[in-house]
C-alpha positions, 0 to 999 in steps of 0.5 A: 500500500502507498504512503497515505500521510495526508489522506482525508478519507479512510478507505473501506476494507478490501475485498475481491481482487486486492490491488486492482482498482477496477474491481476493489470496492472503496468509499466514495468521496468526490462530488459528481454531477447527477446522471443526465445526458447533458451536464455543465462544467463550471470554471475557467472554460465552461463547456457542456457535453451531450450524448448526441448519438450511438455510433455502434453497438454490439462491440465485445469489450472495446479497448483501443480506438483510433481514427484513420484519415478517411474519418473511419475508426478502428476499434480493438476487441480485448478478448477476441483479438479482433479489430473492427472498422466503423464507417458510416454507422456500419461495423465490419471486421478487418482482421485478428491480431495474432497470439493474443492471450486475454485475461481479466485485464489483458488481451488486445489493448491499445491501437494507434495509426501511423502518422504517415498513413496511408503512405506508411500503411501501418497500425500499432497494437499493444497486446498480451501474449503468452509470457509478456505484453508486446507492441506490434506493427501491422500492415493495414491496406485494402481493409485488411490486416496483414504482416504482423511484426513485433517491434517491442516485447518483454513488457511485464504481463499478469492477469491485472496491471498490463497498462496498454494505451498507445498514443503518437505524440506530436514529435512522431514517436510512439508513447505507451503506458505500461503496468507493473504486471502485478509486481510492484518492484517493477515500477522502480526497476530501471531494467524493467519495462513495467510501471513506465511510460515508453517513448519509442520509434516505429521500429521499437527502439528508444526514441532520440532524446530519451533520458539515458537512452532508455526505452522509457521516459518515466517510472514509478507508475502502477498501471497507466491506461490513459495518455493524451497530449495538449500540444507538446504536454503529455498527461497520463491517467493511472489506477491507484491501489485502493485509495487514490487514482491519479491524473499526472503531468508527464515530465521525462525523467521523473519518478511518479512514486509507486509503490511508495506513493499513491496520490498526493504524498509529497515524497522527496524526489517523486512527482505528485499528480495534479488531480486525484480521485477515490477509486470508487469514483474513477478507476480511470482508463482512457483520456483525451484532450479537447477545448481546454479539458482532459476528458477521462473515462472511468470504469468503476466510477461509471462516469466521464470526468472533465478536468480543466488544464492549461500549461501542464496545470489544473486550473479548475475543479474536475466535474463528472458527466453521465454518472451511472447512466451508461455503465463502465466507460473505457476509452475516450477519443477526439473524433475528426469532427471535434466530438468525443467518441466514448466506449462502454466496457460492460461486457468485460466481466466486471460490468452489467451488460445492457441491451446493445452493449458494448457501445460507442457513444458520440458526445458533442462539446459545447459552451455554456 
């Protein structure tokens, strides 16, 4: 358990899956908006969010979601290993990623499209194999996947804490969030890829400028499933143990404290988050940046958080949207038209599936 020197709330006794904030009950301590299809965020840059439509239904455990230049999207099914294309409201299968081994939190996870697509006709997939988590480069042409090549392997794997989010940065390099693989010392072990944020080339090598020439740029993470850029500034969402989930501002070379720290701990040499939530209110997976806010999809919290940010700082109070209305929320991405696409995750073994689940919602952003 992390240091809790300044915690204001005592968390309820642990049950179920110890050490996994997707499933571990805890007390609630955050204010949230009432369930509705439209809520208002106050603060420096007030916005309104409205669920405008349902883009797709019947997706099995959607995880990674990435847009192509033609404005269609690819979505990864965690347990089946299938990749599906969504275009014009139609869902079609484009292929299956090889050697995917699913578990309670493992399987086919993040997806990213090469910034040079279609001249460089590749997508990138983060997935759990037999013994480790891997990143592969896969050709995507003529609506089909082919020629899968592993570019990075050896990321610690377990039934839980596999990380999995992929995101290309404005510098053209590929960023990946990993988990500690349910082995806490990995996060502080410089020789382990677990509990890190990676920055690599499209060949899987350490990107130029990484601290000490390593593949990773930050350490001390527990389980990173959310990455988003505001310009050149990277943000990351992280699962806590059983007290605090986190939103972090990422600075290369920094140590984010796990397992010594969970949430704001003010430990020497370690970087604190800019926002924290009780695990029952968040358990954050994907994040996206739009209109001055980080939007954060929450699994156990069953809500979409909006956090106003600027210049790597939080500039207002987080506000919750759609609380308990659509169930577990896994991924949020900014669509080409400026809306948000938000995936539910009610078929992942920890939710309560509803008719049509899992689904992708189209959320529009307005100003109040």
